[in-house]
Structures are given as structure tokens and as C-alpha cells.
N, C-alpha and C positions, 0 to 999 in steps of 0.2 A: 723799504725805502732804498737800502743799499743795492739790492738786486735790480730794482726798477731803474736806478741811476746808471748802473753798469750797462744795462740794455741800451739805454738812450745814448750813453757815451760811445759804445761800440758801434751802434747804428750810425751815429754821426761820423765816426772815423771811416767806416766802410763807404759811406755816402761820398765823403770827400775823395776817397781813393778810386771811385768808380770810373773816372776818366782814364785810368791806366788800362782798362780793358775795352776791347772792341766789342761791338754788338755780337752776341752769341758766344763770346769767349768764356771759358769756365773760370770761376773764382777758386781760390784756394779751398782745400777741404775743410770741413768743420774741425777735424782734429788739428790741422795746422793753425787755424784761427785760434783755437783754444790755447795752443802753446805760444803763439806769437803775441797774443794780447793778454795772456795770463788771466783768463776768465773761465767760467764753467761752461760745459756743453749746453746747459739750459740757456745761459745768456747768449751764446752764439745762435742757438735755434731761434730765440725770440727776436734777436736783432735782425737776422735774415728774414724772418717773417714780416717784420716792419718794412724792410726794403721791398719785399715781394708785394705787400699791400700798396706800396707807393708806385709799383710798376717798374722799379729799377732792375729787379732781377727776376729770373724764372727758375723755379725748382723742378727738377726732373727726377722722380724717385729712381734710385739705383744708379743714376748718372752723376748727380751733383747739382750745383747752383751756377747759373749762367747769367751774364750781363744781358738784359733785355734789349731787343732791337729798338731802333729809333721809331719804328711804326709809322703809320700814316699821319698826316697833319691833323691836328684836332679839328673837329667840325666847327663851322662858323656858329658863333653864338647869336641866337635870334633876339628879338625884342619881346621881353616878358612883362613889359609894363602893363599890358592888358589885365594881368592877374590881380593887380591892385584893386581894380573895379570888381572883378568876379569874387574875390575873397572877402571884400567888405560888404557884399550884398547878400550875405547868407542868413540874415535875420530879418524878420518883419519889423515894422515900425514900433511895435509894442514889446519887443524882446530886447534883451541885452546882447549886443554883438559879442561874438566869441573873441577872446584874446588868447591866442596860443603863444605863450611866451615861456620858454623853458630856461631863461637865463639864470633864475635863482636856483633851479635844480642843477643845472650844468656846473654852477660854481662849486657845489659840493661833490660833484662827480669828477671834475677835472683833475688830472694828475699835475702836480706842480713841476716846474722845470727842474732839471738835475741840480742837486746841491741845495734846494729849497726845503726847509723843514715844514712838514704839513701839520698845522694846527687848525685845519679847516674842514677836514673830511668827516664822513659819517660811517666808516667801516673799520673793523679791527685790522691791524697790520698782519702781515703773513706770520709773524712769530707768535701771534695769539689765536690764529685760526686752527681748527682741528683738522689740518690737512691730511694727516695720515689716516685718521678715522674716516674722513670724507672719501679718500681714495679707496679704502677698504669697503666702505658702504656701497660706493658706486660699483665696485667689482662684484660684490655679492648680489647687488640688485640686478645687474645684467644677467646673472645666471638663474634668477628666479623663474619658475615656470610661468609663462604668460607675461613676462616683464615687458615684452615688446608688442603686446596686444593693445588694442584700443582700451583705455580705461573707462570706468563708469563716468558719465558726464560730471556728477558732483565731486568725484574724487575716489581714490581707493578707500574702501571701507575701513580697513585697519588704521590708516592714517587719519581719516576723519574721526575715528574713535579716540585716537591719541589726542588730537586737538580738543575734542569734546571734554576729555578729562582735564586737560590743562586749563580750559576756559571755565568749566563749571565747578571745578574743585571737588573735594571729597563727597559733597552732597549729591553729586551726579545730576545736577539740574540741567545739564546740557548733554544731549545724546548725539551720536554720529549722524542721525537723520537731520539734525539742526545745523550741520556744518557743510560748507562748500569750500573745496580746495582752490586756492588762487595762485597765480604766478607772482608771488611776493606781495609785500605790503602796499606798494604804490598801485599795483593793479587792483588790489582790494579797495583802496580809497576811491579810485576812479569808478569802479563798478558800483560801489555804494552811492556815490553822488548821482550817477546817471540813473540808478534804479529808484532813488527816493525823492528826487527833486526834479521838477519840470524845467525845461529851458526858460530862462528869464527870471526864475524864482530867486529869492534871497536864501542864503544858507549862513547860519551863525558859526563863527570860528573864534577860537581863542586869539587873543592879541597880546603878545606876538605868537606866531605859530609857524609850523614847518612850511617852507616855500613850496614844496611839492603839492601840498594840499591846496594852496591858493592857485597854483598853476592849473591843477586838475579841475578845480571849480570853474575858473574862467574859461578853460578850453571847452567845458560843457555848457557854456552860455549861462552860468550861474553868477550871482552877485554875492561875493563874500562880505558879510557884515561883522565887524570886529566886536568882541566882548572882552574887556580887559581882564588880565589875570594878575595875581600877586604871588607871594611866596607860598600861599596855600591853595593855589589853583584859581579857577574862574570865580568871579564874584557873583553870587547868586542874585542879588538885587539888580545888578546890571543885566544879567541874563534874562530875568523876567521882563524887564523893560524892553530889551532888544526883541524878544518874542512878540510883545504887543506892538511895537513900532514897525517892525518889518513884515509881520505876517509869516515869518519863516516857519517851516515844518521840519527842519533838520538842524541839529547842533552837533558839530564835530569837535571832540575833545580828546585830550591825552591825560587821563586822570593820574597816571603813574609816571613820575620823572619826565614831566612835560618838556618837549623840545621847542624852544631853547632854554627855558628858565629852570628846568629841573624840579618844578613844583609837584607836590603830591596832594591830591584832593582829599581833604579830611572827611571823617564820618558825617559831620553835620552838613557840609557842603555837598557830599555825595547824595544825601537824601534830598537836599534842596534842589539839586540839578534835576533829579528824576521827577520831583514834584512840579518844577517849572515846565518840564517837557509834557507832563501829563495835562497840566492846565492848558497848554497851547495845542494839545493834540499833535505833538511832534515826536520825531525820532531823535534818539541820541546815538550818534556813531562814536563808539568807544575804540580809539586807536591805541591798542595795548602793545606798542612797539618795543618797550623797554623792560618787560617782565623778566627776561633772561639776562638783563644787564644790571641787576642789583649788585651793589658792592658788598664786600665781606662784612661790613659793619652796619648793613641796612636793617637787620632785624626782620621779623615776620612781615610779609607784604600784605596789604589789604586785598580782599578778593576782587574779582572783576565786577563791574557794574552789571554785566550780563548774567552773572550767577544768581543774583537776587531779583531778577526781572521776569516774572511769570507771564506778563502780558505782551511780550514782544515789542516793548518800547525801545530796547537797546539793541543795536546792531554792532556786534563786536568784530574787530579785525586784529590779526596778529601775524607774525612772520618769523621764520627761522633765520632769515638773512642776516640780521644785525649781529646775532651771536655766533655766526659761523663764517660765512663767506659771501661777498657780494654776488657771486655766481650761483648760490643756492637759492634760486628764486621760487621758494615754496612758502605759502602762507595760507591763511584760512579766514573765511567770513562765517559768523554764526548769527542766525536770526530765527524768527519763528513766525508762522502764519503766512499771509499773502506776500509779505516783504521778502521772505526767503524764496518764494517762487519767482518774484520779480528779479531778485539778485541772480538766481540761477539762469533765468531767461536772458538777461543782459550779458552775462559772461559767455553763455553758449553762442549767442549771436556774434560776440566779439572775437572769441578764440576757440570755440568748441570745448576744449578741456586742457588741463595741464599735462605735460609730457609724463607718461607713465614711468619710464625709467627714472626720471627725477623724483617722482613721488615715492617710488620703491626705495631709492637711495636715501631719501629723507627718513623713511620708516626704518630702514636699517640703522641709520645713524642714531636716532633717538631711542632705539631699542638696545643699543650696545652699551656695555659697561663703561666705555670711554665717554659717553655723553655726560653723566653727572660729574665725572672727574673734570671734564672740560669746563663745565659751568662753574665749578669751584675755583678752577684756575683763573677764569675770566674775572670772577668776583674779587679774588685777591689782587690780581694785577691792576684792575681798574681802581681799586682803593689806593694802591700804591701810586699810580699815575696821578690820581686826583690830588693826593697830598703833595707830590712833587710840584704840580702846577700851582697849587695854592701857596706853597712855600716860595717858589720862584717869583710869583706875582707880588707877595709881601715884600720880598727883598728888592726886587728890581723896579716895581711900579707901585709904590705905596699910595700914590695918588689915585689909583683905580681900584678901590676896595671892592671885594666880592660880597654882594648882599646876601647871597644864598649859595651854600655849598651842598649840592644834592648828593644823596647816598645811592644814586643809581644813574644809569645813562653814562654819557661821556662828554658832557658839555658844561662849560661855565659861561654865564651871561654877564657881561661887564657893561655897566653904564659909563659912558664917556662924559667929560666935562661939557657943560652947556656951550653951544656954539661950535662944537668940534665938527670937523669934516671927516666922517668915517670912511668915505671912499678914498680920500687923500691919504688917510692913515693906512688903509689896507694896501694901497699902491706903494707907499713908502716901506711898509713891512715886507712886501714882495721884493723890492729892491734890496732890502737888508738881508733877505734870505729866509723869510718865514711867511707862510701863507695863513691868513686869518680871514674870517667871514664878517663883512660889515652887516649891521643889523637891519638895514632898510628892507631887504627882501622878506623879512619875517613879519611884516606888518601889512594888513589888508588896506589900511588907510594911512593918513599921516601919523608918524610915530610921535609920542610925547617927548622923546629924548633920543639921543644917538647911542648906539651900542656896538659892541663886538661880541661875536660868539667864538669861543676858543674850545677846541676839541682835544682831549688828551688821549684819544684812542689811536689815531693813525700813525703817530710817531713811532720810531723803532724802539725807544725805551726812555727811561727817566732822564738820562743825560741829554738826550736829544730834545726832550721837552724843556729842560732848563735852558739849554742853548737857544731854543726858539724864543723863550721869553726875553733872554738877553738881546736878541736881535730885535724883538718887538720894542724894547726900551729904546733902542737906537732910532726906530721909526717914530716913536712918541716924542723923543727929544727934537726930532726934525719938524714934526707937524704940530704938536701941542705946545712946544716950547718948555 
């Protein structure tokens, strides 16, 4: 957070000073900028990169950084209104029109303005990422024989084997042949939806659920049908009814530390979910995004649904991204039978394969002694951060009790008082200096209540989390009274 703010502040300062230089004139050296603004060389490099991306400066290797020329006048903007007709006519009368809306996803990806504490994001902060181990893994991967060759389309064999052991557990119920390497979890979700459901079909989703799933489903022309969850996961009776009413052949769920509620599907409900899918002749897409985000006090984790599914009912997806870095876009899909062939075909048509150097780097990372140490560190720090957030909420906002404190993941799901305007509250929070996520984007249909999702991962540390809650109290005093 501090480094990101420094970059933005320096870029803003240099942007304001740009009029001092004529087109083509050289800017001060990086060393001089470091000394003048008392920032690190990395901050200077990143700030200059921002200005270059904006077209304000030009970098010439070995020569320096120069003020960009004024250039030619921008081309005349034409009339694009015809596209409204063309883009709305992409479905037949009996299909659900596609709705390509990334607003809910972009809200979790957006960097907050400088000085704003982030309680809304979905990734670990820099001080919890294994950046040294990642750098070392990437360096070793680049030197591997054949690292820059074309990889096997399903993925590097050794990495597929590692994911198979993670998914199948000690029983070895999943093999490398059952695994397809993907470009992260979101890519896996999109591939699974496109492979398993025809355009216009209904797909059952938990309610609430991850906005990226809803966006991916709608972009594929699918109709998300919500099935309510409680603190123990999806409610099986409602799931059975939704299968019957909708005719859906796909149910997407997060059985472990569900986003945003943190619910864990218990043994009886796990069996009931598989039974309901079997009766409906449907697939269960198991999004196991949080297995590496269990807290220090979580205890033994339940096995994956996929590990006890011999009939290919469950399509499992997971990723290394959440526990490492947003830029390590490496994940896996696991399936069996014709579904696996369909998944492989869809991914091949979309993107051919995942970058081999990235796969090799992931393999180096998970095979290094630093990997288990990193997971232990994350487990301890997430527990500490969870407790800091819970304590701060009890002290500052006793009127917003936490119904469920999950032992994994990094989200708390707060129900707001009836009649609250969550968008107004999120806006007031941003003005007070803290970014939070309103609950509406997490629902496929009308929500039964108003909510906020608070994330205790992206903040720099416990003191920043506590300060964020104090700022949220200011916003609540303004909006909720």
C-alpha cells in the first residue's frame, strides 16, 4: 500500500512538472529523482513507466527519459452508435442475450486512490507474498532445459501431477491425466461454464457468490439462478428444488470458505449436494479457491468433493494466485470422461495453452522448501488479521455484528440494518479514506438484505485494518445515523 501510494504521488508530481520541459527535452536522471524526492529507485521506475503509458514521456535505453512530442492532432471520433444495434442482436429469440458487465469484478481489482485503506480487494499485500521465492523460482525456471519450448496442451506433466495430488489427496483418486492447467482461477471458471452449459441455459449458483462467476456466466449467455446459502453452505432442499424448477445441469459452488460468507459445507450437506446433482443428471463445479488460505486455527480441512467422485460428476478448479501473487496466473481444472475432453477443447480454442515459463516457475515454487513455510506464514498472519478486524468491528461498530467468523479465506460478510443504502455507505467510506465492497454485486437476483464485504488481506498490517474500521465508523455515522 505504501509503495503503491508513493508511485502515484511521484507520478502526480512529475506530471505537474511536465510543462517545465520542451518536447524532446531530457528529464532529470533516475538517480537525481531518487535524491530529490527521497524515494526508492523502484518507485522512480514505476512512476516513469506510468507517464510513458500515458504518452507523456519516452524512454530511450542508454540515453534517458525525454518529454514526448506534441504529436499529431488526435483523429476525429466517428459515430459508434450503430454498435448498439449490432451488439444487441447476437442472440436468437429463444436465447438469453449476453450481458458483458465486468463492473463487479473491476471493483475488486481497482487500486484505491492514494491514502485510502483497502478493505475491499481479493489479493495478499506485498508483505505477505512470497516475492523472493517467486523471483528465485522464475529465474530457475528460465534456465530449465526446454523451458521456452511449446508446452503440452494440457500442461506440463509434473505440474499436473502436483495439482492431482493436491486435489485427490493421499488416496490418489486424481491423476495427472485428469488435470488441465489453466491461466488462473477466473479462466478456469469461464472454461468450465462454456464447456458444460449451452448458451441460454440456466446455471445454479450460490447466493451470495463471487461477482466474477456471475459476470462469466452472463458473458457466456447463461442464466444464473441463485440458491441461498447459510453459515453451513448451500441449503440442499433449495438446491433440489432449483434443479427441478430450472432444468439446470450445472451447479457452481465453493464448499470451503465460500466467498463472501466464509461458509464451509458440512459432511451431510456435501453428500446431499452430490445426491441432488446425481438425481438431476448435473455437474457440480467445485471452486476450491481458498484451500491454501486456511487460518492457523482452522484444523484439518475436509477433502475436495472431487476426491470422492468416481463418476465424473464433479469438475474441480483451483489456483495458486490467491496464496501467492495476482500475477501468478496458474490454476488447474480436474474432470473425468467426456467432460475433460470438452474442457480441453474449449481452452485450446480460446488460448492454445498456458505459458510454459510460467508453468515451470509455478512448479519450481511449489517444490521449494520455501513453499510450506510461506503457507504457514500466511495461515498465521490471516488469523491475526481476522482477529484485528473482529476486535475493531466490536469496538467501533457494535451495531453491525458479525454472524460468522470464518477460519479461512480473508473476508467478513456484514449484514447492514434494514433500509440501508449500501452504495451510499461505500461512497461515504471512500470519502472517509477506506474502500469497502457493497454486497449487491454478489447476488444473481434481488438480495434479501443489504450487506458489506470487508477483506482483511490487502491492508498493509493490523494497525491499518483498525484505522480502516475507524474510518468506516465515520461513514456509518454519516449514512446510517
